Short mmCIF file of the C-alpha atoms (twelve columns), coordinates in Angstrom:
data_MODEL
# 
_entry.id   MODEL 
# 
loop_
_atom_site.group_PDB 
_atom_site.id 
_atom_site.type_symbol 
_atom_site.label_atom_id 
_atom_site.label_alt_id 
_atom_site.label_comp_id 
_atom_site.label_asym_id 
_atom_site.label_seq_id 
_atom_site.Cartn_x 
_atom_site.Cartn_y 
_atom_site.Cartn_z 
_atom_site.pdbx_PDB_model_num 
ATOM 1   C CA . MET A 1   7.493   220.041 -24.778 1 
ATOM 2   C CA . ALA A 2   3.559   219.856 -24.896 1 
ATOM 3   C CA . ALA A 3   1.811   217.419 -22.801 1 
ATOM 4   C CA . ALA A 4   -1.319  215.599 -24.911 1 
ATOM 5   C CA . ARG A 5   -4.470  217.045 -24.379 1 
ATOM 6   C CA . THR A 6   -6.718  213.949 -24.442 1 
ATOM 7   C CA . ALA A 7   -6.196  210.634 -22.542 1 
ATOM 8   C CA . MET A 8   -8.343  207.590 -22.583 1 
ATOM 9   C CA . LEU A 9   -10.716 206.683 -19.659 1 
ATOM 10  C CA . GLY A 10  -11.775 203.343 -20.835 1 
ATOM 11  C CA . PRO A 11  -12.843 203.788 -24.179 1 
ATOM 12  C CA . ASN A 12  -13.899 206.957 -23.611 1 
ATOM 13  C CA . PRO A 13  -11.238 210.010 -24.819 1 
ATOM 14  C CA . VAL A 14  -11.413 212.776 -22.112 1 
ATOM 15  C CA . HIS A 15  -9.583  216.162 -21.347 1 
ATOM 16  C CA . ARG A 16  -6.878  215.384 -18.787 1 
ATOM 17  C CA . ILE A 17  -7.634  218.040 -16.207 1 
ATOM 18  C CA . GLY A 18  -11.211 217.480 -15.164 1 
ATOM 19  C CA . LEU A 19  -12.705 218.624 -11.895 1 
ATOM 20  C CA . GLY A 20  -12.359 217.258 -8.173  1 
ATOM 21  C CA . ALA A 21  -15.687 218.404 -6.490  1 
ATOM 22  C CA . MET A 22  -15.448 217.361 -3.001  1 
ATOM 23  C CA . GLN A 23  -14.563 221.222 -1.908  1 
ATOM 24  C CA . LEU A 24  -18.146 222.237 -3.212  1 
ATOM 25  C CA . ALA A 25  -19.477 220.871 -0.131  1 
ATOM 26  C CA . GLY A 26  -19.009 222.693 3.048   1 
ATOM 27  C CA . PRO A 27  -16.472 222.533 5.907   1 
ATOM 28  C CA . GLY A 28  -14.952 219.470 6.539   1 
ATOM 29  C CA . VAL A 29  -16.208 217.901 2.997   1 
ATOM 30  C CA . PHE A 30  -19.993 218.190 5.260   1 
ATOM 31  C CA . GLY A 31  -23.270 220.097 4.918   1 
ATOM 32  C CA . PRO A 32  -24.576 223.002 3.051   1 
ATOM 33  C CA . PRO A 33  -21.576 224.908 1.241   1 
ATOM 34  C CA . ALA A 34  -22.223 228.913 1.975   1 
ATOM 35  C CA . ASP A 35  -23.152 230.066 -1.456  1 
ATOM 36  C CA . PRO A 36  -25.045 226.796 -3.181  1 
ATOM 37  C CA . ALA A 37  -25.709 229.052 -6.134  1 
ATOM 38  C CA . ALA A 38  -21.922 229.952 -6.883  1 
ATOM 39  C CA . ASN A 39  -21.196 226.144 -6.500  1 
ATOM 40  C CA . ARG A 40  -24.001 225.348 -9.260  1 
ATOM 41  C CA . ALA A 41  -22.406 228.699 -11.658 1 
ATOM 42  C CA . LEU A 42  -18.893 226.696 -10.871 1 
ATOM 43  C CA . LEU A 43  -20.018 223.635 -12.387 1 
ATOM 44  C CA . ARG A 44  -21.347 224.987 -15.403 1 
ATOM 45  C CA . ARG A 45  -18.613 227.424 -16.105 1 
ATOM 46  C CA . ALA A 46  -16.054 224.083 -15.834 1 
ATOM 47  C CA . VAL A 47  -17.975 222.143 -18.475 1 
ATOM 48  C CA . GLU A 48  -18.419 225.523 -20.351 1 
ATOM 49  C CA . LEU A 49  -14.096 225.210 -20.195 1 
ATOM 50  C CA . GLY A 50  -14.340 221.910 -21.298 1 
ATOM 51  C CA . VAL A 51  -14.260 220.078 -18.871 1 
ATOM 52  C CA . ASP A 52  -15.770 216.523 -19.577 1 
ATOM 53  C CA . HIS A 53  -14.977 214.372 -16.671 1 
ATOM 54  C CA . ILE A 54  -15.922 215.253 -12.699 1 
ATOM 55  C CA . ASP A 55  -14.943 213.289 -9.551  1 
ATOM 56  C CA . THR A 56  -17.303 212.880 -6.875  1 
ATOM 57  C CA . ALA A 57  -18.910 210.682 -3.917  1 
ATOM 58  C CA . GLN A 58  -22.580 210.115 -2.612  1 
ATOM 59  C CA . TYR A 59  -20.624 210.998 0.899   1 
ATOM 60  C CA . TYR A 60  -19.106 214.192 -0.007  1 
ATOM 61  C CA . GLY A 61  -21.824 216.484 2.464   1 
ATOM 62  C CA . PRO A 62  -23.305 213.787 2.394   1 
ATOM 63  C CA . ASP A 63  -25.562 214.254 -0.670  1 
ATOM 64  C CA . VAL A 64  -24.742 218.030 -0.683  1 
ATOM 65  C CA . VAL A 65  -22.365 217.282 -3.974  1 
ATOM 66  C CA . ASN A 66  -24.149 215.114 -5.909  1 
ATOM 67  C CA . ASP A 67  -27.025 217.384 -5.285  1 
ATOM 68  C CA . LEU A 68  -25.018 220.233 -6.797  1 
ATOM 69  C CA . ILE A 69  -24.081 218.481 -9.366  1 
ATOM 70  C CA . ARG A 70  -27.655 217.258 -10.843 1 
ATOM 71  C CA . ASP A 71  -29.013 220.668 -10.241 1 
ATOM 72  C CA . ALA A 72  -26.311 222.302 -12.285 1 
ATOM 73  C CA . LEU A 73  -25.621 220.152 -15.291 1 
ATOM 74  C CA . HIS A 74  -29.027 217.633 -15.257 1 
ATOM 75  C CA . PRO A 75  -29.660 216.924 -18.426 1 
ATOM 76  C CA . TYR A 76  -25.867 215.689 -18.949 1 
ATOM 77  C CA . PRO A 77  -23.711 217.046 -21.790 1 
ATOM 78  C CA . ASP A 78  -22.917 213.758 -23.538 1 
ATOM 79  C CA . ASP A 79  -19.519 213.232 -23.821 1 
ATOM 80  C CA . LEU A 80  -19.676 214.556 -19.965 1 
ATOM 81  C CA . ARG A 81  -18.450 211.665 -17.755 1 
ATOM 82  C CA . LEU A 82  -19.455 210.971 -14.158 1 
ATOM 83  C CA . VAL A 83  -17.249 209.455 -11.796 1 
ATOM 84  C CA . THR A 84  -17.644 208.363 -8.095  1 
ATOM 85  C CA . LYS A 85  -16.076 206.331 -5.496  1 
ATOM 86  C CA . VAL A 86  -17.662 203.899 -2.644  1 
ATOM 87  C CA . GLY A 87  -16.421 202.518 0.749   1 
ATOM 88  C CA . ALA A 88  -17.245 204.886 2.963   1 
ATOM 89  C CA . LEU A 89  -20.149 206.701 5.078   1 
ATOM 90  C CA . ARG A 90  -20.533 209.568 7.371   1 
ATOM 91  C CA . ASP A 91  -22.276 210.123 10.602  1 
ATOM 92  C CA . LYS A 92  -24.171 212.339 11.918  1 
ATOM 93  C CA . GLN A 93  -21.268 214.105 13.532  1 
ATOM 94  C CA . GLY A 94  -19.660 214.498 10.206  1 
ATOM 95  C CA . GLY A 95  -16.953 211.477 10.878  1 
ATOM 96  C CA . TRP A 96  -15.612 208.769 8.191   1 
ATOM 97  C CA . TYR A 97  -16.098 205.266 8.598   1 
ATOM 98  C CA . ALA A 98  -16.046 202.369 6.107   1 
ATOM 99  C CA . ALA A 99  -18.647 201.024 4.060   1 
ATOM 100 C CA . GLN A 100 -16.630 198.205 2.547   1 
ATOM 101 C CA . ARG A 101 -19.371 195.211 2.644   1 
ATOM 102 C CA . PRO A 102 -21.234 194.127 -0.835  1 
ATOM 103 C CA . GLU A 103 -24.502 194.952 -0.109  1 
ATOM 104 C CA . GLN A 104 -22.692 198.740 1.719   1 
ATOM 105 C CA . LEU A 105 -21.451 198.696 -2.092  1 
ATOM 106 C CA . ARG A 106 -24.211 198.223 -3.973  1 
ATOM 107 C CA . ALA A 107 -25.892 200.753 -1.865  1 
ATOM 108 C CA . GLY A 108 -23.452 203.269 -2.602  1 
ATOM 109 C CA . VAL A 109 -23.606 203.293 -6.232  1 
ATOM 110 C CA . GLU A 110 -27.655 203.102 -5.953  1 
ATOM 111 C CA . ASP A 111 -27.056 205.978 -3.905  1 
ATOM 112 C CA . ASN A 112 -25.094 207.837 -6.608  1 
ATOM 113 C CA . LEU A 113 -27.472 206.532 -9.581  1 
ATOM 114 C CA . ARG A 114 -30.337 207.911 -7.964  1 
ATOM 115 C CA . SER A 115 -29.153 211.434 -7.026  1 
ATOM 116 C CA . LEU A 116 -27.247 212.353 -9.714  1 
ATOM 117 C CA . ARG A 117 -30.278 211.235 -11.953 1 
ATOM 118 C CA . VAL A 118 -28.347 208.803 -14.308 1 
ATOM 119 C CA . GLU A 119 -28.809 204.506 -15.210 1 
ATOM 120 C CA . ARG A 120 -24.964 204.045 -15.200 1 
ATOM 121 C CA . MET A 121 -22.366 205.663 -13.528 1 
ATOM 122 C CA . ASP A 122 -19.326 205.601 -15.877 1 
ATOM 123 C CA . LEU A 123 -16.815 204.988 -13.394 1 
ATOM 124 C CA . VAL A 124 -16.834 203.417 -9.571  1 
ATOM 125 C CA . ASN A 125 -13.673 203.535 -7.403  1 
ATOM 126 C CA . LEU A 126 -13.553 201.454 -4.884  1 
ATOM 127 C CA . ARG A 127 -11.934 203.393 -2.289  1 
ATOM 128 C CA . LEU A 128 -10.357 201.284 0.719   1 
ATOM 129 C CA . THR A 129 -10.445 202.872 3.785   1 
ATOM 130 C CA . ALA A 130 -8.529  202.359 7.047   1 
ATOM 131 C CA . GLY A 131 -10.447 199.211 9.438   1 
ATOM 132 C CA . GLY A 132 -12.257 198.424 6.403   1 
ATOM 133 C CA . ARG A 133 -10.300 196.275 4.284   1 
ATOM 134 C CA . ASP A 134 -9.425  193.616 6.621   1 
ATOM 135 C CA . ASP A 135 -12.960 192.962 7.742   1 
ATOM 136 C CA . VAL A 136 -14.258 192.456 3.845   1 
ATOM 137 C CA . PRO A 137 -12.070 190.475 1.659   1 
ATOM 138 C CA . LEU A 138 -10.899 192.334 -1.712  1 
ATOM 139 C CA . GLU A 139 -12.618 189.385 -3.906  1 
ATOM 140 C CA . ASP A 140 -16.222 190.046 -2.384  1 
ATOM 141 C CA . GLN A 141 -16.348 194.016 -3.015  1 
ATOM 142 C CA . LEU A 142 -14.814 193.535 -6.692  1 
ATOM 143 C CA . GLY A 143 -16.855 190.838 -6.781  1 
ATOM 144 C CA . GLU A 144 -20.206 192.948 -6.457  1 
ATOM 145 C CA . LEU A 145 -18.809 196.024 -8.343  1 
ATOM 146 C CA . GLU A 146 -18.616 193.197 -10.744 1 
ATOM 147 C CA . LEU A 147 -21.921 192.531 -10.186 1 
ATOM 148 C CA . LEU A 148 -23.104 195.886 -10.577 1 
ATOM 149 C CA . ARG A 149 -21.124 196.081 -13.905 1 
ATOM 150 C CA . ARG A 150 -23.113 193.017 -15.721 1 
ATOM 151 C CA . GLU A 151 -26.353 194.419 -14.514 1 
ATOM 152 C CA . GLY A 152 -25.364 197.817 -16.254 1 
ATOM 153 C CA . LYS A 153 -24.789 199.951 -13.422 1 
ATOM 154 C CA . LEU A 154 -21.252 201.107 -13.866 1 
ATOM 155 C CA . GLU A 155 -19.299 200.432 -16.756 1 
ATOM 156 C CA . LEU A 156 -15.705 200.877 -15.317 1 
ATOM 157 C CA . ILE A 157 -14.403 200.144 -11.698 1 
ATOM 158 C CA . GLY A 158 -11.589 202.037 -10.465 1 
ATOM 159 C CA . ILE A 159 -9.433  201.440 -7.038  1 
ATOM 160 C CA . SER A 160 -7.946  204.049 -4.822  1 
ATOM 161 C CA . ASN A 161 -6.456  204.799 -1.742  1 
ATOM 162 C CA . VAL A 162 -4.484  201.556 -2.064  1 
ATOM 163 C CA . ASP A 163 -0.966  200.380 -2.359  1 
ATOM 164 C CA . ARG A 164 0.365   198.279 -4.969  1 
ATOM 165 C CA . ALA A 165 0.810   195.236 -3.580  1 
ATOM 166 C CA . THR A 166 -3.038  195.479 -2.872  1 
ATOM 167 C CA . ALA A 167 -3.364  197.005 -6.804  1 
ATOM 168 C CA . GLU A 168 -1.751  194.127 -8.039  1 
ATOM 169 C CA . GLN A 169 -4.355  191.745 -6.122  1 
ATOM 170 C CA . ALA A 170 -6.918  193.996 -7.498  1 
ATOM 171 C CA . LEU A 171 -5.741  193.733 -11.120 1 
ATOM 172 C CA . ALA A 172 -5.720  190.040 -10.856 1 
ATOM 173 C CA . LEU A 173 -9.088  189.735 -9.507  1 
ATOM 174 C CA . SER A 174 -10.957 192.366 -11.655 1 
ATOM 175 C CA . GLU A 175 -10.739 194.372 -14.855 1 
ATOM 176 C CA . VAL A 176 -9.168  197.500 -13.323 1 
ATOM 177 C CA . ALA A 177 -9.456  200.962 -15.550 1 
ATOM 178 C CA . GLY A 178 -7.575  203.229 -13.022 1 
ATOM 179 C CA . ILE A 179 -5.857  203.888 -9.704  1 
ATOM 180 C CA . GLN A 180 -6.576  206.706 -7.810  1 
ATOM 181 C CA . ASN A 181 -4.279  207.807 -5.000  1 
ATOM 182 C CA . GLY A 182 -2.582  211.143 -3.394  1 
ATOM 183 C CA . PHE A 183 0.313   212.021 -5.976  1 
ATOM 184 C CA . SER A 184 2.250   215.627 -6.538  1 
ATOM 185 C CA . VAL A 185 5.179   217.443 -6.575  1 
ATOM 186 C CA . LEU A 186 5.902   217.608 -3.028  1 
ATOM 187 C CA . ASP A 187 4.691   213.824 -2.412  1 
ATOM 188 C CA . ARG A 188 5.679   210.906 -4.427  1 
ATOM 189 C CA . SER A 189 4.583   208.327 -2.326  1 
ATOM 190 C CA . ALA A 190 2.757   206.775 -4.803  1 
ATOM 191 C CA . ALA A 191 5.256   206.567 -7.596  1 
ATOM 192 C CA . PRO A 192 4.925   203.161 -7.428  1 
ATOM 193 C CA . LEU A 193 1.630   202.902 -8.409  1 
ATOM 194 C CA . LEU A 194 2.412   205.197 -10.933 1 
ATOM 195 C CA . GLU A 195 4.665   202.892 -12.399 1 
ATOM 196 C CA . LEU A 196 2.034   199.858 -11.975 1 
ATOM 197 C CA . CYS A 197 -0.084  202.117 -14.180 1 
ATOM 198 C CA . ALA A 198 2.469   202.754 -16.567 1 
ATOM 199 C CA . GLU A 199 3.030   198.813 -16.940 1 
ATOM 200 C CA . ARG A 200 -0.845  197.951 -17.194 1 
ATOM 201 C CA . GLU A 201 -1.376  200.830 -19.278 1 
ATOM 202 C CA . ILE A 202 -4.411  202.276 -17.438 1 
ATOM 203 C CA . PRO A 203 -4.754  205.852 -16.230 1 
ATOM 204 C CA . PHE A 204 -3.565  207.299 -12.885 1 
ATOM 205 C CA . VAL A 205 -5.274  210.043 -11.145 1 
ATOM 206 C CA . PRO A 206 -3.775  211.487 -8.404  1 
ATOM 207 C CA . PHE A 207 -5.701  213.109 -5.626  1 
ATOM 208 C CA . PHE A 208 -4.623  216.390 -4.164  1 
ATOM 209 C CA . PRO A 209 -2.225  216.771 -7.093  1 
ATOM 210 C CA . LEU A 210 -1.618  220.607 -5.350  1 
ATOM 211 C CA . GLY A 211 -1.300  218.885 -2.156  1 
ATOM 212 C CA . SER A 212 -4.012  218.767 0.541   1 
ATOM 213 C CA . ARG A 213 -4.778  221.389 3.282   1 
ATOM 214 C CA . PHE A 214 -3.230  219.393 5.849   1 
ATOM 215 C CA . THR A 215 0.068   219.157 4.155   1 
ATOM 216 C CA . GLY A 216 0.058   223.157 3.246   1 
ATOM 217 C CA . GLY A 217 -1.539  222.986 0.009   1 
ATOM 218 C CA . PRO A 218 -1.139  225.596 -2.910  1 
ATOM 219 C CA . ALA A 219 0.770   227.421 -0.186  1 
ATOM 220 C CA . LYS A 220 3.295   225.635 0.494   1 
ATOM 221 C CA . LEU A 221 4.023   225.289 -3.775  1 
ATOM 222 C CA . ALA A 222 4.423   228.494 -3.795  1 
ATOM 223 C CA . GLU A 223 7.644   228.258 -1.465  1 
ATOM 224 C CA . ASN A 224 9.509   226.061 -3.156  1 
ATOM 225 C CA . PRO A 225 12.362  227.120 -4.855  1 
ATOM 226 C CA . ALA A 226 12.287  225.390 -7.992  1 
ATOM 227 C CA . LEU A 227 8.564   225.920 -8.629  1 
ATOM 228 C CA . GLN A 228 9.001   229.359 -8.244  1 
ATOM 229 C CA . ALA A 229 11.587  229.568 -10.780 1 
ATOM 230 C CA . ILE A 230 10.058  227.097 -13.511 1 
ATOM 231 C CA . ALA A 231 6.726   229.518 -12.854 1 
ATOM 232 C CA . ALA A 232 8.650   232.844 -13.415 1 
ATOM 233 C CA . LYS A 233 10.269  231.431 -16.803 1 
ATOM 234 C CA . HIS A 234 6.547   230.097 -17.841 1 
ATOM 235 C CA . ASP A 235 4.860   233.453 -16.441 1 
ATOM 236 C CA . ALA A 236 2.747   230.868 -14.346 1 
ATOM 237 C CA . THR A 237 2.180   230.188 -10.975 1 
ATOM 238 C CA . THR A 238 3.844   227.706 -9.046  1 
ATOM 239 C CA . SER A 239 0.000   225.619 -8.661  1 
ATOM 240 C CA . GLN A 240 0.307   225.682 -12.763 1 
ATOM 241 C CA . VAL A 241 3.817   224.426 -12.650 1 
ATOM 242 C CA . ALA A 242 2.984   221.632 -10.488 1 
ATOM 243 C CA . LEU A 243 -0.026  220.185 -12.575 1 
ATOM 244 C CA . ALA A 244 1.939   220.729 -15.767 1 
ATOM 245 C CA . TRP A 245 4.310   218.976 -14.125 1 
ATOM 246 C CA . LEU A 246 1.959   215.775 -13.669 1 
ATOM 247 C CA . LEU A 247 0.733   216.205 -17.492 1 
ATOM 248 C CA . HIS A 248 4.174   215.508 -18.710 1 
ATOM 249 C CA . LEU A 249 5.068   213.010 -15.996 1 
ATOM 250 C CA . ASP A 250 3.279   210.253 -17.936 1 
ATOM 251 C CA . GLN A 251 0.641   210.902 -20.706 1 
ATOM 252 C CA . ARG A 252 -2.187  208.607 -18.960 1 
ATOM 253 C CA . ILE A 253 -2.287  210.692 -16.119 1 
ATOM 254 C CA . LEU A 254 -5.514  212.581 -15.255 1 
ATOM 255 C CA . LEU A 255 -6.114  215.425 -13.167 1 
ATOM 256 C CA . ILE A 256 -9.420  216.088 -10.848 1 
ATOM 257 C CA . PRO A 257 -8.037  218.847 -8.910  1 
ATOM 258 C CA . GLY A 258 -10.700 220.925 -6.635  1 
ATOM 259 C CA . THR A 259 -12.040 224.161 -6.021  1 
ATOM 260 C CA . SER A 260 -15.053 226.102 -4.990  1 
ATOM 261 C CA . SER A 261 -13.485 229.308 -6.899  1 
ATOM 262 C CA . VAL A 262 -13.886 229.553 -10.375 1 
ATOM 263 C CA . VAL A 263 -10.379 231.817 -10.716 1 
ATOM 264 C CA . HIS A 264 -8.681  228.940 -9.297  1 
ATOM 265 C CA . LEU A 265 -10.773 226.840 -11.790 1 
ATOM 266 C CA . GLU A 266 -9.562  228.862 -14.453 1 
ATOM 267 C CA . GLU A 267 -6.393  228.746 -13.733 1 
ATOM 268 C CA . ASN A 268 -5.867  224.894 -13.203 1 
ATOM 269 C CA . LEU A 269 -7.096  224.229 -16.816 1 
ATOM 270 C CA . GLY A 270 -4.671  226.678 -18.019 1 
ATOM 271 C CA . ALA A 271 -1.853  224.275 -16.745 1 
ATOM 272 C CA . ALA A 272 -2.856  222.514 -20.024 1 
ATOM 273 C CA . ARG A 273 -1.079  224.844 -22.062 1 
ATOM 274 C CA . ILE A 274 1.886   224.848 -20.448 1 
ATOM 275 C CA . GLU A 275 4.877   223.420 -21.858 1 
ATOM 276 C CA . LEU A 276 7.686   222.161 -19.691 1 
ATOM 277 C CA . ASP A 277 11.045  221.516 -21.528 1 
ATOM 278 C CA . ALA A 278 13.515  218.633 -20.055 1 
ATOM 279 C CA . GLU A 279 15.624  221.269 -18.147 1 
ATOM 280 C CA . ASP A 280 12.222  222.047 -16.248 1 
ATOM 281 C CA . MET A 281 11.371  218.259 -15.603 1 
ATOM 282 C CA . GLN A 282 15.527  217.898 -14.612 1 
ATOM 283 C CA . ASP A 283 14.730  220.747 -11.924 1 
ATOM 284 C CA . LEU A 284 11.671  219.243 -10.355 1 
ATOM 285 C CA . ALA A 285 13.034  215.527 -10.455 1 
ATOM 286 C CA . GLY A 286 13.213  213.837 -7.349  1 
ATOM 287 C CA . PRO A 287 15.948  211.918 -5.635  1 
ATOM 288 C CA . SER A 288 14.434  208.469 -7.255  1 
ATOM 289 C CA . ASP A 289 13.604  209.904 -10.880 1 
# 
C-alpha cells in the first residue's frame, strides 16, 4: 500500500518528508560546520528534490544554521515553509539552558525573523525544556506566542518535547497546529502523543525518526532483523524502511530527518517511494500495536 505523499501543515499542503537542519551546525550543534559551502549546497539540493519544509532553530549554532539557510535559499521559494522552535538558548561553552519567559520567547521569534530574513515564521514550536516548564506557566508561554501570531510574526503554533498531559493542556489553551516529539520504530515512548494527534487531526512530527546518535541512530536500525528482512524485500536500506514505516503509520505524520550528506538526503527522500504491505507493518508492530 502506498503512503500519501503530502499532508497538511496548517492550511498548507507539504511533502511529508522535509529536512531537519540541526546537523548542519558544528559538532554538538555548536559553532560552524567544517564545510559551510557543502551544507549550503545540501540545502539547495533538498529544495531541488522537492523538500518544502525545513525545521530549524536560532540556537542551532547558535545563529549558524539559520545563516546557512538564508545564504543558500533566500529569496525563498513561495512554497517553502520555515519552521523553528523557541524555548532554549546556548551558553558560550555550548551548553543548553531554558529560555521560556515570555520576553525570551518573543526575543527568540524576533531572532529567527531577523536571521532568516522573513517577516513571518510559518510555524513556531514551543520546545519545553527541563528546568523551564515549572518556572513559567504554560498559559503565559502560549499567550506570548498568540500575541506574536496576532502581530503577524508567525502563522502557526506547535509544541515540542511534551507528554500527553501537557499537550492536552496546551490544546485547551491555544490552537496548536502540531506536536513534535522523539519517536521512531525503535523508540515508541511517544505513542500517546501520536494517538492524540490522530484524535485532534493535527500533524505529528517525530524528531530523531532514525534514532539519535545517543541511542545508536541508523547503525542500530541496521542491526534489527525485521528491518533487515523488509529492506531486502524492497531493495531498500533499513533507514528507508524505518522512515517508510512512519509514513504508513499515520497519514498526518511529517518527517524531518536530519543530515549533512547529500547522499543521505537522497536516501531519506527515497523512503517516500517504498510501499509497505500489511505483512511488513505487522512484522514491525510493537507489543502494544
